[in-house]
C-alpha positions in Angstrom: -19.9 5.8 1.0 -18.6 6.9 -2.6 -19.2 4.8 -5.7 -15.5 3.7 -5.6 -16.1 1.4 -2.7 -15.9 -2.3 -3.6 -19.1 -3.9 -4.3 -20.9 -5.8 -1.4 -20.3 -9.5 -1.2 -22.5 -11.2 -3.5 -23.3 -15.0 -3.7 -22.8 -16.7 -7.0 -24.8 -19.9 -6.2 -23.0 -20.6 -2.9 -24.4 -20.7 0.3 -22.7 -20.1 3.7 -23.9 -23.1 5.6 -23.1 -26.6 4.3 -20.8 -25.5 1.3 -17.4 -27.3 0.6 -14.8 -24.6 0.1 -12.3 -24.9 -2.7 -9.6 -24.6 0.0 -9.8 -25.7 3.4 -7.4 -24.3 6.3 -4.7 -26.5 7.4 -5.9 -29.2 10.0 -9.4 -28.0 9.9 -12.1 -30.7 8.9 -15.1 -29.8 6.7 -17.3 -30.4 9.7 -15.5 -27.9 11.9 -15.4 -25.5 8.8 -19.1 -25.5 8.2 -19.9 -25.3 11.9 -17.4 -22.2 12.2 -19.2 -20.7 9.0 -22.6 -21.3 10.4 -21.8 -19.7 13.8 -20.4 -16.4 12.3 -23.4 -16.3 9.7 -25.8 -16.4 12.6 -24.6 -13.0 14.0 -23.2 -11.5 10.8 -26.2 -12.3 8.4 -25.8 -14.3 5.3 -25.2 -11.0 3.3 -21.9 -10.6 5.2 -20.5 -14.2 4.7 -19.4 -15.9 1.5 -18.0 -19.4 1.0 -15.6 -19.8 -1.9 -17.0 -23.1 -3.3 -16.9 -22.6 -7.0 -14.5 -21.7 -9.7 -16.7 -19.1 -11.0 -16.1 -17.1 -7.7 -12.6 -16.8 -8.5 -12.8 -13.8 -10.7 -9.8 -11.3 -10.9 -12.2 -8.4 -11.0 -10.8 -4.9 -11.3 -9.4 -2.0 -9.1 -12.6 -0.2 -9.0 -14.5 -3.6 -8.3 -12.0 -5.7 -6.5 -12.8 -9.4 -5.4 -11.4 -10.8 -2.1 -10.8 -14.4 -2.9 -7.3 -14.4 -4.3 -4.5 -12.2 -5.9 -5.9 -10.4 -9.0 -2.2 -10.0 -10.2 -1.4 -13.7 -9.7 2.1 -14.4 -10.6 1.7 -18.0 -9.4 -1.4 -20.1 -10.2 -4.6 -18.2 -9.9 -6.0 -19.9 -6.9 -2.6 -20.4 -5.2 -3.3 -17.9 -2.4 -7.1 -18.6 -2.1 -9.4 -17.9 0.7 -11.9 -20.5 1.9 -14.5 -17.8 2.9 -15.0 -14.1 3.2 -16.8 -12.4 6.2 -17.5 -8.8 6.8 -17.8 -7.8 10.4 -20.1 -4.9 11.2 -18.4 -3.7 14.2 -15.8 -4.3 17.0 -18.0 -6.8 18.7 -18.3 -8.8 15.6 -14.5 -9.1 15.1 -14.1 -10.1 18.6 -16.6 -12.8 18.3 -14.9 -14.1 15.1 -11.4 -14.0 16.8 -13.0 -16.0 19.8 -14.4 -18.6 17.5 -11.1 -18.8 15.5 -9.0 -19.4 18.4 -11.2 -22.6 19.3 -10.1 -24.1 15.9 -6.8 -22.4 15.2 -8.6 -21.1 12.3 -6.4 -18.7 10.3 -7.7 -15.2 9.6 -6.6 -12.7 7.0 -7.8 -9.2 7.8 -8.0 -6.6 5.0 -9.3 -3.1 4.8 -10.5 -2.5 1.2 -8.5 -5.3 -0.7 -6.9 -3.0 -2.9 -3.2 -3.7 -1.9 -2.4 -3.7 -5.6 0.9 -5.2 -6.7 1.3 -6.8 -3.2 -1.1 -9.6 -3.2 -4.5 -7.6 -3.2 -6.8 -9.2 -0.4 -5.3 -12.7 -0.9 -4.4 -14.7 2.3 -0.9 -16.1 2.6 -2.1 -19.4 4.1 -4.6 -21.1 1.5 -8.0 -21.7 3.1 -7.8 -18.8 5.5 -10.9 -16.7 6.2 -10.6 -13.1 4.9 -12.0 -10.4 7.1 -13.4 -7.7 5.1 -13.0 -4.9 7.6 -14.0 -2.2 5.1 -17.5 -3.2 4.0 -19.3 -2.3 6.9 -16.7 -0.5 9.2 -16.3 2.6 6.9 -17.0 5.6 9.0 -15.2 8.8 9.3 -15.4 9.1 13.1 -14.0 12.6 13.5 -12.4 15.4 11.6 -11.0 18.0 14.0 -10.0 21.3 12.2 -8.3 22.9 15.2 -5.9 19.8 15.6 -5.9 19.1 12.0 -6.6 15.3 12.3 -9.1 12.7 11.5 -10.2 9.4 13.1 -11.3 6.8 10.6 -12.3 3.1 10.4 -10.7 0.6 7.9 -13.2 1.2 5.1 -12.6 4.8 4.6 -10.9 5.5 1.3 -8.7 8.7 0.5 -11.6 9.4 -1.9 -14.2 9.2 0.9 -12.1 11.7 3.0 -11.5 14.1 0.4 -15.2 13.9 -0.5 -16.1 14.6 3.1 -13.8 17.5 3.1 -15.2 19.2 0.2 -18.9 18.4 1.2 -18.2 20.2 4.8 -16.3 23.1 3.0 -13.2 22.3 4.8 -10.9 21.9 1.7 -9.8 25.5 2.4 -8.6 24.5 5.8 -7.6 21.0 5.7 -5.7 18.9 2.9 -5.4 15.2 2.6 -2.2 13.3 1.4 -3.0 10.8 -1.2 -1.2 8.0 -2.7 -1.0 7.4 -6.5 -4.5 5.9 -6.6 -7.4 7.4 -4.4 -9.5 4.2 -3.9 -7.3 2.7 -1.2 -7.9 2.6 2.6 -6.4 5.4 4.7 -6.1 2.9 7.6 -4.6 0.0 5.3 -2.2 2.0 3.5 -0.8 3.5 6.7 -0.4 0.2 8.2 1.6 -1.1 5.2 3.7 2.0 5.5 2.6 3.5 2.3 3.8 6.9 1.0 1.9 10.0 -0.6 3.3 13.1 -2.2 2.6 16.1 -0.1 4.8 17.4 2.8 2.9 14.8 4.9 3.7 12.0 2.5 5.2 9.6 5.2 1.7 8.2 6.0 3.1 6.2 9.1 4.8 9.3 10.4 1.5 11.1 10.4 -0.6 8.6 12.2 -1.5 9.0 16.1 -3.4 6.6 17.9 -4.7 3.2 17.1 -7.4 0.8 18.2 -6.5 -2.9 17.9 -8.2 -6.0 18.5 -5.6 -8.5 19.9 -5.5 -12.2 18.9 -7.1 -12.9 22.4 -10.0 -10.7 21.5 -9.1 -7.9 24.0 -9.4 -4.4 22.8 -6.2 -2.1 23.0 -5.8 1.6 22.3 -2.2 2.7 21.9 -0.3 6.1 22.8 -2.5 8.6 24.5 -5.5 6.5 23.9 -4.5 4.2 26.7 -5.5 7.1 29.0 -9.3 7.3 29.6 -11.1 10.4 28.8 -12.3 12.1 31.9 -14.5 14.6 30.5 -17.6 12.6 29.7 -19.0 11.1 32.8 -22.1 9.9 30.7 -19.8 7.5 28.9 -20.1 5.2 32.0 -21.6 2.1 30.9 -20.6 2.3 27.2 -18.5 -0.6 25.7 -15.0 0.4 25.2 -15.0 0.7 21.6 -17.8 3.3 22.0 -16.1 5.2 24.6 -14.6 8.7 23.5 -10.9 8.9 23.0 -8.6 10.9 25.4 -8.4 14.3 24.0 -4.7 14.2 23.2 -4.7 10.6 21.6 -4.7 12.1 17.9 -2.3 14.8 18.9 0.6 12.9 20.5 1.2 9.3 19.2 3.7 8.2 21.9 2.0 8.1 25.2 4.0 6.5 28.1 6.2 3.5 28.3 7.2 1.3 25.3 5.9 2.7 22.1 4.2 -0.4 20.4 2.3 1.2 17.5 5.0 0.0 15.1 4.6 -3.8 15.9 1.0 -3.5 14.1 2.3 -2.4 10.8 3.0 -5.0 8.1 2.3 -7.6 11.0 0.1 -10.2 12.3 -0.1 -9.3 15.9 -3.7 -7.7 15.8 -6.5 -6.3 13.9 -6.7 -2.5 13.7 -10.2 -1.0 13.9 -9.5 2.6 14.2 -6.7 5.0 13.3 -6.0 8.5 13.9 -4.3 10.5 11.0 -3.0 14.0 10.8 -4.3 16.2 8.0 -2.1 18.9 6.5 -3.4 22.6 7.2 -3.9 24.5 3.8 -0.7 25.9 3.0 -1.9 29.1 1.6 -0.7 28.5 -1.9 0.6 25.7 -4.2 2.4 25.2 -7.4 3.4 21.9 -9.1 6.1 21.7 -11.6 8.1 19.3 -13.7 11.8 19.0 -14.5 12.6 16.9 -17.4 16.1 15.3 -17.4 17.4 14.4 -20.9 19.9 11.5 -20.6 19.8 8.1 -18.7 23.2 8.9 -17.1 21.9 12.3 -15.8 20.1 10.3 -13.0 23.5 10.4 -11.0 23.7 14.2 -11.1 20.0 14.8 -10.5 20.1 12.7 -7.3 23.0 14.6 -6.0 21.3 17.7 -6.7 18.1 16.6 -5.0 19.9 15.3 -1.8 20.8 18.7 -0.2 17.5 20.4 -1.4 15.6 17.6 0.3 17.7 17.7 3.5 17.2 21.5 3.7 13.6 21.0 3.0 13.9 23.4 -0.1 12.0 20.3 -1.7 9.0 20.4 0.6 7.1 17.5 -0.5 7.8 13.7 -1.3 8.8 14.4 -4.9 9.5 11.7 -7.7 12.0 10.9 -10.3 10.0 8.9 -13.0 11.5 6.8 -15.8 10.2 7.8 -19.1 8.3 4.4 -19.7 6.3 5.2 -16.6 5.0 8.3 -18.0 4.6 7.0 -21.3 2.5 3.9 -20.0 0.2 6.2 -18.4 -0.4 7.9 -21.8 -0.8 4.6 -23.9 0.0 0.9 -24.2 3.1 -0.1 -25.5 1.7 -0.9 -28.9 1.2 2.7 -29.5 5.0 3.3 -29.5 6.2 0.0 -31.0 5.5 -3.3 -32.3 8.3 -5.1 -30.5 7.5 -7.4 -27.8 11.1 -7.5 -26.3 12.3 -4.5 -24.2 12.7 -1.2 -25.9 16.2 0.0 -26.7 17.8 3.3 -25.5 17.3 4.9 -29.0 13.5 3.9 -28.7 13.1 5.4 -25.2 14.9 8.6 -26.6 11.9 8.6 -29.5 9.3 8.2 -26.9 10.7 11.0 -24.8 10.8 13.3 -27.8 7.4 12.5 -29.0 6.0 13.2 -25.3 8.3 16.2 -24.8 9.7 14.5 -21.8 13.1 13.4 -20.5 14.5 10.1 -20.0 13.9 10.8 -16.4 11.2 13.2 -15.1 11.2 15.0 -11.8 7.8 16.0 -10.3 7.7 18.4 -7.3 5.6 21.2 -5.7 5.8 24.2 -4.0 3.8 25.2 -1.0 3.1 28.5 1.0 2.4 32.1 0.2 3.6 33.5 -3.3 6.9 35.0 -2.0 8.1 31.7 -0.4 7.2 29.8 -3.4 8.7 32.1 -5.7 12.0 32.1 -3.5 12.0 28.2 -3.5 11.3 28.0 -7.1 14.3 30.0 -8.0 16.6 27.8 -5.7 15.3 24.7 -7.5 15.5 26.1 -10.9 19.0 27.1 -10.5 20.1 23.8 -9.0 18.7 21.8 -11.9 20.1 24.1 -14.4 23.5 22.6 -13.8 22.2 19.4 -15.9 22.7 20.2 -19.6 19.5 20.3 -21.4 17.1 20.1 -18.3 13.8 21.9 -18.7 11.3 23.3 -16.3 7.6 23.3 -16.7 4.3 24.3 -15.0 1.2 22.4 -15.7 -0.1 25.0 -17.9 3.1 24.5 -20.2 2.0 20.9 -20.8 -0.9 19.1 -22.9 -4.0 18.6 -20.9 -3.5 14.9 -20.6 0.0 15.1 -19.4 1.3 13.3 -16.4 2.0 16.7 -14.8 -1.7 17.6 -14.8 -2.3 14.3 -12.8 0.5 14.9 -10.3 -0.7 18.5 -10.0 -3.8 17.1 -8.3 -2.0 14.4 -6.5 0.6 16.6 -4.8 -2.3 18.8 -3.4 -4.0 15.9 -2.0 -6.8 15.4 -4.5 -7.4 11.6 -5.3 -7.2 10.3 -8.9 -7.3 6.9 -10.6 -5.3 7.8 -13.8 -2.2 6.0 -12.8 -3.9 2.7 -13.3 -3.4 3.2 -16.9 0.3 2.1 -16.9 -1.0 -1.4 -16.1 -2.2 -1.8 -19.4 1.3 -1.4 -21.0 0.9 -4.9 -22.1 -2.3 -7.2 -22.8 -3.9 -8.6 -19.8 -1.8 -6.2 -17.9 -0.9 -7.4 -14.1 1.9 -6.2 -12.0 4.1 -6.8 -9.1 6.1 -4.0 -7.1 9.7 -4.6 -6.3 10.5 -2.0 -3.8 14.0 -1.6 -2.4 15.3 1.2 -0.5 18.2 3.4 -1.9 20.6 6.2 -0.4 19.8 9.6 -1.9 23.2 9.5 -3.7 23.7 9.5 -7.4 26.3 6.6 -7.5 23.7 4.3 -5.4 20.8 5.4 -7.6 22.8 4.4 -10.8 24.0 1.3 -9.6 20.5 0.3 -8.4 18.8 1.4 -11.5 21.5 -0.7 -13.6 20.9 -3.9 -11.5 17.3 -3.7 -11.7 17.2 -2.8 -15.4 19.6 -5.5 -16.4 17.5 -8.3 -14.9 14.4 -6.8 -16.6 16.0 -7.1 -19.7 16.9 -10.7 -19.1 13.3 -11.5 -18.1 12.3 -10.0 -21.5 10.4 -7.1 -19.8 10.8 -3.4 -20.1 12.1 -1.5 -17.0 9.3 0.7 -15.7 10.0 2.5 -12.4 10.2 5.6 -10.1 12.4 6.8 -7.3 10.1 8.4 -4.4 12.4 10.5 -2.4 12.0 10.7 1.4 14.1 12.8 3.8 17.1 10.7 3.6 16.4 7.7 1.5 14.5 6.7 -1.6 11.9 4.2 -2.3 12.8 2.7 -5.5 9.5 1.3 -7.1 10.2 -1.0 -10.0 6.9 -1.8 -11.8 6.9 -5.4 -13.1 4.2 -5.4 -15.7 3.4 -8.8 -17.4 0.5 -10.5 -19.2 -1.1 -12.6 -16.6 -2.6 -14.8 -19.3 0.8 -15.7 -20.6 2.3 -18.5 -18.5 5.8 -17.8 -19.6 5.4 -14.2 -18.8 4.2 -15.1 -15.3 7.2 -17.3 -14.8 9.5 -14.7 -15.9 7.9 -11.9 -13.6 8.2 -14.4 -10.5 11.9 -15.2 -11.6 12.7 -11.5 -11.9 11.5 -10.5 -8.5 13.1 -13.4 -6.9 16.4 -12.7 -8.6 16.2 -8.9 -7.8 15.7 -9.6 -4.1 18.9 -11.6 -4.0 20.8 -9.1 -6.3 19.8 -6.2 -3.9 20.5 -8.0 -0.8 24.1 -8.8 -2.2 24.4 -4.9 -2.5 23.0 -4.1 1.0 19.5 -3.0 -0.3 16.4 -4.3 1.4 12.7 -4.0 0.3 10.3 -2.1 2.4 7.3 -3.9 1.3 6.4 -6.7 -1.0 4.1 -9.4 -2.5 2.9 -12.4 -0.7 4.9 -14.8 -2.8 8.2 -13.4 -1.7 7.6 -12.4 2.0 9.8 -15.3 3.2 12.5 -14.6 0.8 12.9 -10.9 1.9 12.6 -11.8 5.7 15.3 -14.2 4.9 17.5 -11.3 3.7 17.2 -9.5 7.1 19.5 -12.0 8.7 22.1 -10.2 10.6 23.4 -11.8 13.8 21.8 -15.3 12.8 18.4 -13.8 11.9 17.7 -12.3 15.4 15.2 -9.9 14.0 12.9 -12.8 12.7 13.4 -14.8 15.7 12.4 -11.9 18.0 9.3 -11.2 16.0 8.5 -15.0 16.3 8.7 -14.8 20.1 6.3 -11.8 20.2 4.0 -13.7 17.8 3.8 -16.8 19.8 3.3 -14.9 23.0 0.4 -12.7 21.9 -1.2 -15.1 19.4 -0.8 -18.6 21.0 -3.1 -20.3 18.6 -1.4 -18.4 15.5 -4.7 -17.3 14.1 -3.9 -13.8 12.8 -2.5 -13.7 9.2 0.0 -16.5 9.6 3.1 -16.0 7.2 2.5 -12.2 6.9 5.9 -10.7 6.5 7.6 -14.0 6.7 6.7 -14.4 10.3 5.0 -17.9 11.1 3.6 -19.1 14.4 4.8 -22.2 15.9 1.8 -24.2 14.7 3.2 -24.1 11.2 6.2 -26.0 10.2 8.2 -23.5 8.4 10.0 -26.2 6.2 6.5 -26.9 4.6 5.2 -23.3 4.5 8.1 -21.0 3.6 8.5 -20.3 -0.1 12.1 -20.2 -1.2 
């Protein structure tokens, strides 16, 4: 595996057997805890089990070297969402054995892939004292890359960087491209299950999956879609364990199969543990060109979005482009102290000065062209002509910008090359940490301006700079507000927490819901999806209690609690 993988679990003076964890799961005695840990240690080995028994183990780590004990960007107390122990299964059979043991005790499990769910809680469990299942440490194989079908099949620990390196190593980069998010170290499987996005034409990651293997809360193994149909081509597979049997030849080509389409219930959910995922790769388009359009004034956002909508609907804008606020680009380039000595939010005049200094706009639109040169030239002309309606808008190619420009970074991202440069904006403030607030917006100028006004106003009230971006899908925009705060400043942490809770209510009042969120506000957001007496939540609870009768898989994930948990005691309001 590549060097970007998280470090192996390392004991820091603790022992798996006989240790007293800092946090016990609810209704689990220390005797039952130690018996449970001893049992899983016997078949996983001590190198794959760690009990969190000392405060020294609660280290925030870094993106490149994450920890698995808690949320490294803690907006509440550092140990509020704390694991009791971490276990790294080696294979499907290990996971099934752990699930069986957990059922005996109703012991909560919190499965993770890589632990880099940055801005949304990291690897931290919603229920304090849960066992974090580090699925990515050992289960990290690229099981197949199929050139003819343009797909891959991966385990939880395969990162975007791993897959890119594989394509390069096997001389497949001229045939297949990968779609990547802003940071290349995340799990392909994990990001897809959280319905994350990238920036090529294959940017909707969930849309591009086909076929899943899932361990159910009972320990049974399920393959979805066409994967439920056995593969008849390999009689020698008789006698193999189900997880080792080959997939049906169409499982990674057609995601739906027959009957109810169930794949979606395993996204952002607590109904199973996904062990394998099929993903479509993008055929090399035969040509590529990135570009930047700088949009000079704050109020130009309205016109820009209205220009973008028809271009995106007709797919003249081929990829998932972004409209980035000036401070997002500025924060990638340098911390706030490089631009101002102020601690309070920057004024409009100061933002204009930063934009002038960086030769950017108040908003900056990043897109890309794909295909043979005549196709790219034709599309480029259409896009340039459309944006020329904004007075003062300017058009750039990467070679027109400095070597350290954000466009040079996006040039890689929008052609599927993983980078880590976007990490830098977290250092906008000292001891930088962040929360993502992610409401969905209509691709309409009036809606974009209103959503921006609401979020910016609340950021100013919290004493924090607005930093954000609109990521444009086919018919909607993910408005990602980057709440950056000093995690060693208790007052800033409180303000950041107040800010995200307030924004949730503000946006719900305007009919805007979040598509993904942090552990601390999952209950609140689920509470806003309350049409018809919260039937959506009630339906999810029925499914949860039916398939997970002992409530062991990620209780509280996405605000869905099993019957064993008294919601009046657990829901964070």
